[in-house]
C-alpha positions as CSV (number, residue, x, y, z in Angstrom):
1,M,176.6,52.3,-30.9
2,I,172.8,52.7,-31.4
3,A,173.1,56.7,-31.4
4,K,176.3,56.5,-33.7
5,E,174.1,54.6,-36.2
6,I,170.9,56.8,-35.9
7,G,173.2,59.6,-36.2
8,R,175.1,58.0,-39.4
9,Q,172.1,56.8,-41.1
10,S,170.1,60.1,-40.6
11,G,173.2,62.5,-41.2
12,T,172.9,64.1,-37.9
13,Q,175.7,65.0,-35.3
14,T,176.1,62.6,-32.4
15,A,177.8,63.5,-28.8
16,R,178.0,62.1,-25.5
17,L,176.2,64.9,-23.6
18,L,175.9,63.1,-20.4
19,K,178.3,61.7,-18.1
20,R,177.7,58.8,-15.4
21,D,179.0,60.4,-12.1
22,R,178.6,57.3,-10.0
23,N,177.8,53.4,-10.7
24,T,174.4,52.4,-10.4
25,K,172.8,49.1,-10.1
26,E,170.8,47.5,-12.8
27,Q,167.4,49.2,-12.6
28,N,165.3,45.8,-13.6
29,K,166.5,44.2,-10.0
30,L,165.2,47.1,-8.1
31,D,161.7,48.0,-6.7
32,L,160.3,51.4,-7.6
33,L,161.6,53.4,-4.8
34,E,165.2,51.8,-5.1
35,R,165.1,52.6,-8.7
36,R,164.5,56.6,-8.2
37,K,167.2,56.6,-5.5
38,N,169.5,54.6,-7.8
39,V,169.5,57.2,-10.5
40,D,168.9,60.5,-8.7
41,G,172.1,62.5,-9.1
42,A,174.1,59.7,-11.2
43,F,174.5,61.8,-14.2
44,S,175.5,65.2,-15.3
45,S,176.0,67.3,-18.5
46,T,179.5,67.1,-20.4
47,D,179.0,70.2,-22.3
48,R,176.3,72.8,-21.7
49,Y,177.2,74.6,-24.7
50,S,176.5,71.7,-26.9
51,V,172.7,71.3,-25.4
52,L,171.8,75.0,-25.1
53,G,168.9,75.6,-27.5
54,K,169.0,72.6,-29.2
55,S,166.6,69.7,-29.7
56,I,168.2,66.7,-28.5
57,L,167.5,62.8,-29.2
58,L,168.2,60.8,-26.0
59,V,169.2,57.4,-27.1
60,D,169.0,54.2,-24.6
61,D,169.3,50.5,-24.9
62,V,166.7,49.4,-22.7
63,Y,163.6,51.0,-21.3
64,T,162.4,49.5,-17.7
65,T,160.7,52.0,-15.9
66,G,161.8,55.2,-17.4
67,R,163.8,56.5,-14.3
68,T,167.1,56.6,-16.1
69,I,165.6,58.3,-19.1
70,S,163.5,60.8,-17.0
71,E,166.7,61.7,-15.0
72,C,168.6,62.3,-18.1
73,A,166.2,64.4,-19.9
74,K,165.9,66.5,-16.6
75,I,169.5,67.2,-16.7
76,L,169.4,68.2,-20.5
77,K,166.3,70.4,-20.0
78,A,168.2,72.1,-17.2
79,E,171.3,72.8,-19.3
80,G,168.9,74.5,-21.6
81,A,167.9,71.9,-24.2
82,R,164.8,73.2,-26.1
83,K,163.3,69.8,-26.6
84,V,164.5,66.0,-25.6
85,Y,163.2,63.3,-27.6
86,V,163.6,59.8,-26.7
87,A,164.7,56.6,-28.5
88,V,165.0,53.1,-27.0
89,A,165.9,49.8,-28.6
90,A,164.0,47.5,-26.2
91,K,161.5,47.5,-23.3
92,T,161.6,45.1,-20.3
93,I,158.2,43.7,-19.2
94,I,158.2,43.7,-15.7
């Protein structure tokens, strides 16, 4: 919903470029090592050609440690994204 509203207000296209391949636990309930293992390999690209050569704004609702965002950005870059920018709605304090 956040990404759609950003797209609507900015007049830019939005798309779901990543999919969750397996369920993960909530990051804020895990220690640092568990957080890394929790999201490693949990996501994949939905459409490489929508990413290739583009600048992407990755939108997430909550930033805890950055592991989810980092993993997702890594996938987008591997699929050929030129740049990956990040916007988050809230940051947790640990």
